[in-house]
C-alpha positions as YAML, in Angstrom:
chain: A
units: angstrom
residues:
- id: 1
  name: MET
  ca: [0.23, 0.14, 0.23]
- id: 2
  name: LYS
  ca: [0.94, 3.56, -1.23]
- id: 3
  name: LYS
  ca: [0.37, 6.46, 0.66]
- id: 4
  name: ILE
  ca: [-0.59, 8.78, -2.22]
- id: 5
  name: ALA
  ca: [-1.46, 12.88, -1.90]
- id: 6
  name: LEU
  ca: [-3.78, 13.60, -4.74]
- id: 7
  name: PHE
  ca: [-4.04, 17.25, -6.49]
- id: 8
  name: GLY
  ca: [-7.25, 17.75, -8.44]
- id: 9
  name: SER
  ca: [-8.91, 15.13, -7.36]
- id: 10
  name: THR
  ca: [-12.84, 16.09, -8.15]
- id: 11
  name: GLY
  ca: [-12.00, 16.48, -12.05]
- id: 12
  name: MET
  ca: [-12.79, 13.99, -14.99]
- id: 13
  name: ILE
  ca: [-9.21, 12.10, -14.82]
- id: 14
  name: GLY
  ca: [-8.44, 12.86, -10.95]
- id: 15
  name: GLN
  ca: [-11.72, 11.32, -10.15]
- id: 16
  name: ARG
  ca: [-10.82, 8.03, -12.09]
- id: 17
  name: ILE
  ca: [-7.32, 8.12, -10.53]
- id: 18
  name: LEU
  ca: [-8.74, 8.15, -6.91]
- id: 19
  name: ASN
  ca: [-11.16, 5.47, -7.73]
- id: 20
  name: GLU
  ca: [-8.38, 3.55, -9.51]
- id: 21
  name: ALA
  ca: [-6.07, 3.94, -6.20]
- id: 22
  name: PHE
  ca: [-8.56, 2.76, -3.98]
- id: 23
  name: SER
  ca: [-9.31, -0.62, -5.94]
- id: 24
  name: ARG
  ca: [-5.51, -0.90, -5.58]
- id: 25
  name: GLY
  ca: [-6.00, -0.61, -1.41]
- id: 26
  name: HIS
  ca: [-4.04, 2.78, -1.39]
- id: 27
  name: HIS
  ca: [-4.68, 5.21, 1.04]
- id: 28
  name: VAL
  ca: [-5.16, 8.34, -0.43]
- id: 29
  name: THR
  ca: [-5.15, 12.10, 0.62]
- id: 30
  name: ALA
  ca: [-7.21, 14.52, -1.55]
- id: 31
  name: ILE
  ca: [-5.91, 17.83, -1.50]
- id: 32
  name: VAL
  ca: [-8.57, 20.48, -2.09]
- id: 33
  name: ARG
  ca: [-9.25, 24.04, -1.59]
- id: 34
  name: ASP
  ca: [-12.88, 23.28, -1.00]
- id: 35
  name: PRO
  ca: [-13.70, 19.81, 1.30]
- id: 36
  name: ALA
  ca: [-17.21, 20.02, 1.01]
- id: 37
  name: LYS
  ca: [-16.33, 19.46, -3.05]
- id: 38
  name: ILE
  ca: [-15.26, 15.45, -1.46]
- id: 39
  name: LYS
  ca: [-18.81, 13.78, -1.18]
- id: 40
  name: GLU
  ca: [-17.28, 10.30, -0.44]
- id: 41
  name: LYS
  ca: [-16.27, 8.94, 2.66]
- id: 42
  name: ARG
  ca: [-13.79, 6.14, 2.53]
- id: 43
  name: PRO
  ca: [-11.72, 4.21, 5.65]
- id: 44
  name: ASN
  ca: [-8.53, 4.91, 3.55]
- id: 45
  name: LEU
  ca: [-9.48, 8.24, 2.42]
- id: 46
  name: GLU
  ca: [-7.89, 11.81, 4.01]
- id: 47
  name: VAL
  ca: [-9.05, 15.31, 2.94]
- id: 48
  name: LYS
  ca: [-6.86, 17.97, 3.24]
- id: 49
  name: VAL
  ca: [-7.13, 21.72, 2.40]
- id: 50
  name: GLY
  ca: [-4.15, 23.02, 0.35]
- id: 51
  name: ASP
  ca: [-3.14, 24.99, -2.73]
- id: 52
  name: VAL
  ca: [-1.05, 23.39, -5.49]
- id: 53
  name: LEU
  ca: [-0.07, 26.85, -6.58]
- id: 54
  name: LYS
  ca: [1.67, 27.57, -3.19]
- id: 55
  name: PRO
  ca: [4.94, 25.82, -2.44]
- id: 56
  name: GLU
  ca: [4.79, 25.91, 1.20]
- id: 57
  name: ALA
  ca: [0.63, 24.65, 1.19]
- id: 58
  name: VAL
  ca: [1.74, 21.61, -1.16]
- id: 59
  name: ALA
  ca: [4.95, 20.76, 1.52]
- id: 60
  name: LEU
  ca: [2.05, 21.10, 4.60]
- id: 61
  name: ALA
  ca: [-0.18, 18.90, 2.62]
- id: 62
  name: VAL
  ca: [1.94, 16.28, 1.33]
- id: 63
  name: ARG
  ca: [4.13, 15.46, 3.96]
- id: 64
  name: GLY
  ca: [4.75, 11.85, 4.84]
- id: 65
  name: SER
  ca: [3.19, 11.00, 1.19]
- id: 66
  name: ASP
  ca: [5.35, 8.35, -0.49]
- id: 67
  name: VAL
  ca: [3.67, 9.64, -4.02]
- id: 68
  name: VAL
  ca: [2.24, 12.89, -4.94]
- id: 69
  name: ILE
  ca: [0.07, 12.51, -8.02]
- id: 70
  name: SER
  ca: [-0.97, 16.23, -9.53]
- id: 71
  name: ALA
  ca: [-4.12, 16.42, -11.59]
- id: 72
  name: TYR
  ca: [-4.52, 19.84, -11.28]
- id: 73
  name: GLY
  ca: [-6.01, 21.67, -14.47]
- id: 74
  name: PRO
  ca: [-6.68, 25.61, -14.59]
- id: 75
  name: GLY
  ca: [-10.03, 25.42, -15.69]
- id: 76
  name: ASN
  ca: [-11.33, 28.22, -17.01]
- id: 77
  name: GLY
  ca: [-8.83, 30.50, -15.19]
- id: 78
  name: ASP
  ca: [-5.34, 31.87, -16.32]
- id: 79
  name: ALA
  ca: [-3.66, 28.70, -18.33]
- id: 80
  name: HIS
  ca: [-0.04, 29.92, -16.67]
- id: 81
  name: GLN
  ca: [-0.97, 28.45, -13.38]
- id: 82
  name: VAL
  ca: [-0.20, 25.23, -14.86]
- id: 83
  name: VAL
  ca: [3.64, 26.54, -14.75]
- id: 84
  name: THR
  ca: [2.62, 28.09, -11.36]
- id: 85
  name: ALA
  ca: [1.81, 24.77, -10.34]
- id: 86
  name: ALA
  ca: [5.00, 23.06, -11.08]
- id: 87
  name: ASP
  ca: [7.39, 25.66, -9.60]
- id: 88
  name: ALA
  ca: [5.65, 25.20, -6.26]
- id: 89
  name: LEU
  ca: [5.07, 21.55, -6.60]
- id: 90
  name: ILE
  ca: [8.91, 20.86, -7.15]
- id: 91
  name: GLU
  ca: [9.73, 23.87, -4.59]
- id: 92
  name: GLY
  ca: [7.49, 22.29, -1.80]
- id: 93
  name: ILE
  ca: [7.97, 18.59, -2.38]
- id: 94
  name: GLY
  ca: [11.72, 19.51, -3.14]
- id: 95
  name: SER
  ca: [11.95, 20.95, 0.70]
- id: 96
  name: LEU
  ca: [11.09, 17.46, 2.59]
- id: 97
  name: GLU
  ca: [13.14, 14.91, 3.63]
- id: 98
  name: PRO
  ca: [12.29, 12.58, 2.64]
- id: 99
  name: ALA
  ca: [11.01, 13.87, -0.85]
- id: 100
  name: PRO
  ca: [8.10, 11.85, -2.03]
- id: 101
  name: ARG
  ca: [7.86, 11.09, -6.20]
- id: 102
  name: LEU
  ca: [5.54, 13.10, -8.05]
- id: 103
  name: LEU
  ca: [3.37, 11.72, -11.11]
- id: 104
  name: VAL
  ca: [1.59, 14.94, -13.31]
- id: 105
  name: VAL
  ca: [-1.07, 14.46, -14.99]
- id: 106
  name: GLY
  ca: [0.27, 16.67, -18.58]
- id: 107
  name: GLY
  ca: [-0.96, 17.20, -22.12]
- id: 108
  name: ALA
  ca: [-0.76, 15.39, -25.03]
- id: 109
  name: ALA
  ca: [0.32, 18.79, -27.45]
- id: 110
  name: SER
  ca: [4.24, 18.33, -26.24]
- id: 111
  name: LEU
  ca: [4.08, 14.92, -28.01]
- id: 112
  name: GLU
  ca: [5.99, 14.62, -31.24]
- id: 113
  name: VAL
  ca: [3.60, 13.64, -34.41]
- id: 114
  name: ALA
  ca: [6.79, 13.54, -36.43]
- id: 115
  name: PRO
  ca: [10.67, 13.97, -34.99]
- id: 116
  name: GLY
  ca: [10.87, 17.21, -34.06]
- id: 117
  name: VAL
  ca: [7.49, 18.42, -34.83]
- id: 118
  name: LEU
  ca: [4.92, 18.85, -31.73]
- id: 119
  name: LEU
  ca: [1.53, 18.17, -32.22]
- id: 120
  name: LEU
  ca: [0.60, 21.78, -30.52]
- id: 121
  name: ASP
  ca: [2.92, 22.87, -33.94]
- id: 122
  name: THR
  ca: [0.80, 21.28, -36.44]
- id: 123
  name: PRO
  ca: [-1.79, 23.29, -38.47]
- id: 124
  name: GLU
  ca: [-4.46, 21.82, -37.63]
- id: 125
  name: PHE
  ca: [-3.84, 22.05, -33.77]
- id: 126
  name: PRO
  ca: [-7.23, 24.17, -32.35]
- id: 127
  name: ALA
  ca: [-6.36, 27.62, -31.65]
- id: 128
  name: ALA
  ca: [-8.73, 27.66, -28.76]
- id: 129
  name: TRP
  ca: [-6.51, 25.14, -26.93]
- id: 130
  name: LYS
  ca: [-3.23, 26.55, -27.58]
- id: 131
  name: GLY
  ca: [-3.07, 28.41, -24.72]
- id: 132
  name: ILE
  ca: [-3.56, 25.48, -22.16]
- id: 133
  name: ALA
  ca: [-1.45, 23.26, -24.80]
- id: 134
  name: SER
  ca: [1.84, 25.78, -24.73]
- id: 135
  name: ALA
  ca: [1.24, 26.35, -20.57]
- id: 136
  name: HIS
  ca: [1.51, 22.17, -20.22]
- id: 137
  name: ARG
  ca: [4.54, 22.39, -22.54]
- id: 138
  name: ASP
  ca: [6.23, 24.94, -20.57]
- id: 139
  name: ALA
  ca: [5.46, 23.18, -17.46]
- id: 140
  name: LEU
  ca: [7.04, 19.81, -18.78]
- id: 141
  name: ASN
  ca: [10.28, 21.93, -19.53]
- id: 142
  name: VAL
  ca: [9.91, 23.07, -15.93]
- id: 143
  name: TYR
  ca: [9.82, 19.38, -14.70]
- id: 144
  name: ARG
  ca: [12.66, 18.27, -16.68]
- id: 145
  name: LYS
  ca: [14.79, 20.49, -14.98]
- id: 146
  name: ALA
  ca: [13.59, 19.73, -11.57]
- id: 147
  name: PRO
  ca: [16.22, 17.92, -8.87]
- id: 148
  name: ILE
  ca: [13.43, 15.81, -7.53]
- id: 149
  name: ASP
  ca: [11.95, 12.53, -8.82]
- id: 150
  name: TRP
  ca: [8.94, 12.98, -11.35]
- id: 151
  name: THR
  ca: [7.08, 11.58, -14.02]
- id: 152
  name: TYR
  ca: [5.12, 13.59, -16.22]
- id: 153
  name: PHE
  ca: [2.01, 11.68, -17.83]
- id: 154
  name: SER
  ca: [0.73, 13.02, -21.26]
- id: 155
  name: PRO
  ca: [-2.60, 11.14, -22.54]
- id: 156
  name: ALA
  ca: [-3.34, 10.19, -26.12]
- id: 157
  name: ILE
  ca: [-4.64, 13.05, -28.20]
- id: 158
  name: PHE
  ca: [-8.18, 11.69, -27.37]
- id: 159
  name: ILE
  ca: [-9.31, 11.04, -23.52]
- id: 160
  name: GLN
  ca: [-12.51, 11.07, -22.71]
- id: 161
  name: PRO
  ca: [-14.76, 8.95, -19.95]
- id: 162
  name: GLY
  ca: [-15.43, 5.33, -21.47]
- id: 163
  name: THR
  ca: [-14.57, 1.80, -19.99]
- id: 164
  name: ARG
  ca: [-11.97, 0.01, -17.78]
- id: 165
  name: THR
  ca: [-10.05, -2.41, -20.08]
- id: 166
  name: GLY
  ca: [-6.32, -2.70, -18.31]
- id: 167
  name: LYS
  ca: [-4.88, -2.72, -21.39]
- id: 168
  name: TYR
  ca: [-2.79, 0.07, -22.94]
- id: 169
  name: ARG
  ca: [0.66, 0.80, -24.74]
- id: 170
  name: THR
  ca: [3.20, 2.90, -24.14]
- id: 171
  name: GLY
  ca: [5.53, 5.30, -25.39]
- id: 172
  name: THR
  ca: [7.76, 8.48, -24.38]
- id: 173
  name: ASP
  ca: [8.01, 11.63, -26.33]
- id: 174
  name: GLN
  ca: [5.98, 10.77, -29.08]
- id: 175
  name: VAL
  ca: [1.98, 10.22, -30.16]
- id: 176
  name: VAL
  ca: [0.80, 6.49, -29.82]
- id: 177
  name: LYS
  ca: [-1.43, 5.31, -32.51]
- id: 178
  name: ASP
  ca: [-3.29, 2.15, -33.28]
- id: 179
  name: ALA
  ca: [-3.76, 0.53, -36.17]
- id: 180
  name: LYS
  ca: [-6.24, 3.01, -37.78]
- id: 181
  name: GLY
  ca: [-3.93, 5.75, -37.02]
- id: 182
  name: GLU
  ca: [-5.98, 7.17, -33.95]
- id: 183
  name: SER
  ca: [-4.27, 7.78, -30.88]
- id: 184
  name: ARG
  ca: [-7.50, 7.49, -27.90]
- id: 185
  name: ILE
  ca: [-7.55, 6.08, -24.29]
- id: 186
  name: SER
  ca: [-10.39, 5.81, -21.75]
- id: 187
  name: ALA
  ca: [-9.75, 8.08, -18.57]
- id: 188
  name: GLU
  ca: [-10.38, 4.92, -16.56]
- id: 189
  name: ASP
  ca: [-7.73, 3.17, -18.50]
- id: 190
  name: TYR
  ca: [-4.85, 6.42, -17.87]
- id: 191
  name: ALA
  ca: [-6.12, 6.17, -14.65]
- id: 192
  name: VAL
  ca: [-4.73, 2.26, -14.91]
- id: 193
  name: ALA
  ca: [-1.88, 3.09, -16.53]
- id: 194
  name: LEU
  ca: [-0.48, 5.93, -13.68]
- id: 195
  name: LEU
  ca: [-0.96, 3.63, -11.01]
- id: 196
  name: ASP
  ca: [1.06, 0.93, -12.90]
- id: 197
  name: GLU
  ca: [3.68, 3.39, -13.16]
- id: 198
  name: ILE
  ca: [3.42, 4.05, -9.18]
- id: 199
  name: GLU
  ca: [3.47, 0.33, -8.37]
- id: 200
  name: LYS
  ca: [6.05, -0.46, -10.96]
- id: 201
  name: PRO
  ca: [8.01, 2.39, -12.10]
- id: 202
  name: ARG
  ca: [9.76, 2.56, -15.34]
- id: 203
  name: PHE
  ca: [9.91, 6.51, -16.33]
- id: 204
  name: SER
  ca: [11.39, 8.35, -13.27]
- id: 205
  name: ARG
  ca: [12.40, 11.44, -14.35]
- id: 206
  name: GLN
  ca: [10.98, 11.18, -17.70]
- id: 207
  name: ARG
  ca: [7.88, 11.65, -20.10]
- id: 208
  name: PHE
  ca: [5.73, 9.09, -20.87]
- id: 209
  name: THR
  ca: [2.37, 8.51, -22.69]
- id: 210
  name: ALA
  ca: [-0.32, 5.76, -23.24]
- id: 211
  name: ALA
  ca: [-2.80, 4.69, -25.76]
- id: 212
  name: TYR
  ca: [-4.53, 2.02, -27.34]
...
Protein backbone atom coordinates (compact mmCIF):
# COMPACT_ATOMS: atom_id res chain seq x y z
CA MET A 1 0.00 0.00 0.00
CA LYS A 2 1.21 3.48 -0.92
CA LYS A 3 0.34 6.73 0.79
CA ILE A 4 -0.76 8.91 -2.13
CA ALA A 5 -1.42 12.65 -2.03
CA LEU A 6 -3.69 13.74 -4.88
CA PHE A 7 -4.30 17.26 -6.18
CA GLY A 8 -7.23 17.60 -8.59
CA SER A 9 -9.25 14.68 -7.27
CA THR A 10 -12.59 16.17 -8.33
CA GLY A 11 -11.73 16.51 -12.03
CA MET A 12 -12.61 14.11 -14.82
CA ILE A 13 -9.25 12.32 -14.67
CA GLY A 14 -8.65 12.91 -10.98
CA GLN A 15 -11.86 11.12 -10.00
CA ARG A 16 -10.79 8.05 -11.94
CA ILE A 17 -7.30 8.11 -10.44
CA LEU A 18 -8.93 8.24 -7.00
CA ASN A 19 -11.16 5.24 -7.77
CA GLU A 20 -8.31 3.22 -9.28
CA ALA A 21 -6.11 3.89 -6.26
CA PHE A 22 -8.91 2.78 -3.92
CA SER A 23 -9.46 -0.41 -5.92
CA ARG A 24 -5.82 -1.32 -5.35
CA GLY A 25 -5.92 -0.68 -1.63
CA HIS A 26 -3.84 2.50 -1.48
CA HIS A 27 -4.39 5.27 1.05
CA VAL A 28 -5.27 8.57 -0.64
CA THR A 29 -5.12 12.07 0.74
CA ALA A 30 -7.25 14.32 -1.46
CA ILE A 31 -5.90 17.86 -1.28
CA VAL A 32 -8.54 20.43 -2.14
CA ARG A 33 -9.35 24.08 -1.59
CA ASP A 34 -12.94 23.27 -0.64
CA PRO A 35 -13.43 20.04 1.39
CA ALA A 36 -17.18 20.17 0.72
CA LYS A 37 -16.48 19.05 -2.84
CA ILE A 38 -15.44 15.61 -1.59
CA LYS A 39 -18.66 13.75 -0.80
CA GLU A 40 -17.10 10.28 -0.58
CA LYS A 41 -16.40 8.66 2.79
CA ARG A 42 -13.89 5.80 2.84
CA PRO A 43 -11.59 4.46 5.55
CA ASN A 44 -8.55 4.91 3.29
CA LEU A 45 -9.48 8.47 2.24
CA GLU A 46 -8.26 11.58 4.00
CA VAL A 47 -9.20 15.08 2.91
CA LYS A 48 -6.89 18.04 3.46
CA VAL A 49 -7.14 21.69 2.53
CA GLY A 50 -4.23 22.82 0.38
CA ASP A 51 -3.17 25.00 -2.51
CA VAL A 52 -1.11 23.53 -5.36
CA LEU A 53 0.03 27.04 -6.37
CA LYS A 54 1.90 27.71 -3.11
CA PRO A 55 5.11 25.79 -2.23
CA GLU A 56 4.63 26.00 1.53
CA ALA A 57 1.04 24.73 1.23
CA VAL A 58 2.21 21.84 -0.97
CA ALA A 59 4.89 20.83 1.53
CA LEU A 60 2.46 20.91 4.44
CA ALA A 61 -0.22 18.92 2.63
CA VAL A 62 1.96 16.13 1.19
CA ARG A 63 4.31 15.55 4.13
CA GLY A 64 4.45 11.84 4.93
CA SER A 65 3.26 10.72 1.49
CA ASP A 66 5.10 8.20 -0.67
CA VAL A 67 3.76 9.63 -3.92
CA VAL A 68 2.22 12.94 -4.98
CA ILE A 69 -0.09 13.05 -8.01
CA SER A 70 -1.01 16.35 -9.59
CA ALA A 71 -4.13 16.18 -11.74
CA TYR A 72 -4.48 19.93 -11.38
CA GLY A 73 -6.00 22.00 -14.16
CA PRO A 74 -6.83 25.71 -14.16
CA GLY A 75 -10.26 25.18 -15.71
CA ASN A 76 -11.34 28.43 -17.30
CA GLY A 77 -8.73 30.35 -15.34
CA ASP A 78 -5.25 31.53 -16.26
CA ALA A 79 -3.50 28.79 -18.25
CA HIS A 80 -0.11 29.90 -16.91
CA GLN A 81 -1.14 28.56 -13.50
CA VAL A 82 -0.07 25.15 -14.83
CA VAL A 83 3.50 26.46 -14.78
CA THR A 84 2.99 28.12 -11.40
CA ALA A 85 1.82 24.76 -10.05
CA ALA A 86 4.89 23.04 -11.48
CA ASP A 87 7.20 25.47 -9.70
CA ALA A 88 5.26 25.15 -6.44
CA LEU A 89 5.18 21.34 -6.55
CA ILE A 90 8.90 21.08 -7.21
CA GLU A 91 9.82 23.55 -4.48
CA GLY A 92 7.35 22.19 -1.94
CA ILE A 93 8.20 18.52 -2.49
CA GLY A 94 11.90 19.29 -2.71
CA SER A 95 11.82 20.84 0.77
CA LEU A 96 10.83 17.53 2.35
CA GLU A 97 13.12 14.75 3.55
CA PRO A 98 12.56 12.23 2.22
CA ALA A 99 10.92 13.85 -0.80
CA PRO A 100 7.98 11.87 -2.21
CA ARG A 101 7.84 10.94 -5.87
CA LEU A 102 5.79 13.23 -8.13
CA LEU A 103 3.54 12.13 -11.01
CA VAL A 104 1.91 14.81 -13.15
CA VAL A 105 -1.18 14.48 -15.32
CA GLY A 106 0.08 16.42 -18.33
CA GLY A 107 -1.03 17.40 -21.79
CA ALA A 108 -0.76 15.58 -25.12
CA ALA A 109 0.07 18.60 -27.29
CA SER A 110 3.77 18.49 -26.44
CA LEU A 111 4.08 14.99 -27.93
CA GLU A 112 5.83 14.64 -31.28
CA VAL A 113 3.79 13.65 -34.32
CA ALA A 114 7.01 13.48 -36.39
CA PRO A 115 10.65 13.89 -35.40
CA GLY A 116 10.99 17.35 -33.87
CA VAL A 117 7.38 18.33 -34.70
CA LEU A 118 5.03 18.80 -31.74
CA LEU A 119 1.30 18.20 -32.05
CA LEU A 120 0.91 21.75 -30.73
CA ASP A 121 2.76 23.16 -33.75
CA THR A 122 0.77 21.37 -36.45
CA PRO A 123 -1.53 23.49 -38.68
CA GLU A 124 -4.65 21.57 -37.68
CA PHE A 125 -4.17 22.06 -33.94
CA PRO A 126 -7.20 24.04 -32.65
CA ALA A 127 -6.33 27.66 -31.94
CA ALA A 128 -8.69 27.70 -28.94
CA TRP A 129 -6.56 25.10 -27.17
CA LYS A 130 -3.16 26.67 -27.83
CA GLY A 131 -3.04 28.66 -24.61
CA ILE A 132 -3.46 25.73 -22.23
CA ALA A 133 -1.45 23.41 -24.49
CA SER A 134 1.49 25.82 -24.53
CA ALA A 135 1.30 26.11 -20.73
CA HIS A 136 1.48 22.33 -20.36
CA ARG A 137 4.49 22.24 -22.71
CA ASP A 138 6.21 24.94 -20.65
CA ALA A 139 5.44 23.08 -17.43
CA LEU A 140 7.02 19.91 -18.86
CA ASN A 141 10.19 21.88 -19.53
CA VAL A 142 10.15 23.02 -15.90
CA TYR A 143 9.83 19.44 -14.67
CA ARG A 144 12.68 18.32 -16.88
CA LYS A 145 15.03 20.52 -14.84
CA ALA A 146 13.62 19.46 -11.46
CA PRO A 147 15.94 17.98 -8.82
CA ILE A 148 13.21 15.65 -7.50
CA ASP A 149 11.94 12.26 -8.72
CA TRP A 150 9.24 13.26 -11.23
CA THR A 151 7.22 11.61 -14.00
CA TYR A 152 5.08 13.52 -16.49
CA PHE A 153 2.26 11.47 -18.02
CA SER A 154 0.85 12.74 -21.33
CA PRO A 155 -2.42 11.10 -22.35
CA ALA A 156 -3.35 10.02 -25.85
CA ILE A 157 -4.61 12.80 -28.13
CA PHE A 158 -8.21 11.82 -27.36
CA ILE A 159 -9.08 11.01 -23.74
CA GLN A 160 -12.61 10.82 -22.39
CA PRO A 161 -14.68 8.79 -19.92
CA GLY A 162 -15.19 5.24 -21.10
CA THR A 163 -14.47 1.64 -20.20
CA ARG A 164 -11.72 0.22 -18.01
CA THR A 165 -10.03 -2.52 -20.05
CA GLY A 166 -6.70 -2.60 -18.24
CA LYS A 167 -4.92 -2.64 -21.60
CA TYR A 168 -2.78 0.08 -23.17
CA ARG A 169 0.53 0.68 -24.92
CA THR A 170 3.16 3.15 -23.77
CA GLY A 171 5.61 5.50 -25.46
CA THR A 172 7.82 8.38 -24.38
CA ASP A 173 7.88 11.58 -26.45
CA GLN A 174 5.97 10.46 -29.56
CA VAL A 175 2.22 10.09 -30.06
CA VAL A 176 1.11 6.45 -29.74
CA LYS A 177 -1.42 5.46 -32.42
CA ASP A 178 -3.43 2.30 -33.08
CA ALA A 179 -3.75 0.37 -36.36
CA LYS A 180 -6.32 2.92 -37.58
CA GLY A 181 -3.93 5.80 -36.97
CA GLU A 182 -5.91 7.02 -33.96
CA SER A 183 -4.47 8.06 -30.61
CA ARG A 184 -7.02 7.53 -27.87
CA ILE A 185 -7.53 6.14 -24.37
CA SER A 186 -10.32 6.13 -21.82
CA ALA A 187 -9.83 8.15 -18.66
CA GLU A 188 -10.28 4.87 -16.78
CA ASP A 189 -7.37 3.18 -18.57
CA TYR A 190 -5.27 6.34 -18.20
CA ALA A 191 -5.76 5.92 -14.44
CA VAL A 192 -4.77 2.25 -14.73
CA ALA A 193 -1.53 3.19 -16.50
CA LEU A 194 -0.75 5.86 -13.91
CA LEU A 195 -1.26 3.50 -10.96
CA ASP A 196 0.79 0.84 -12.76
CA GLU A 197 3.62 3.36 -13.00
CA ILE A 198 3.34 4.09 -9.29
CA GLU A 199 3.47 0.41 -8.36
CA LYS A 200 6.17 -0.56 -10.89
CA PRO A 201 8.13 2.54 -11.93
CA ARG A 202 9.52 2.54 -15.46
CA PHE A 203 9.61 6.23 -16.34
CA SER A 204 11.39 7.97 -13.49
CA ARG A 205 12.55 11.51 -14.36
CA GLN A 206 10.98 11.40 -17.81
CA ARG A 207 7.74 11.83 -19.72
CA PHE A 208 5.67 8.93 -20.97
CA THR A 209 2.37 8.51 -22.76
CA ALA A 210 -0.22 5.75 -23.11
CA ALA A 211 -2.84 4.88 -25.72
CA TYR A 212 -4.54 1.84 -27.21
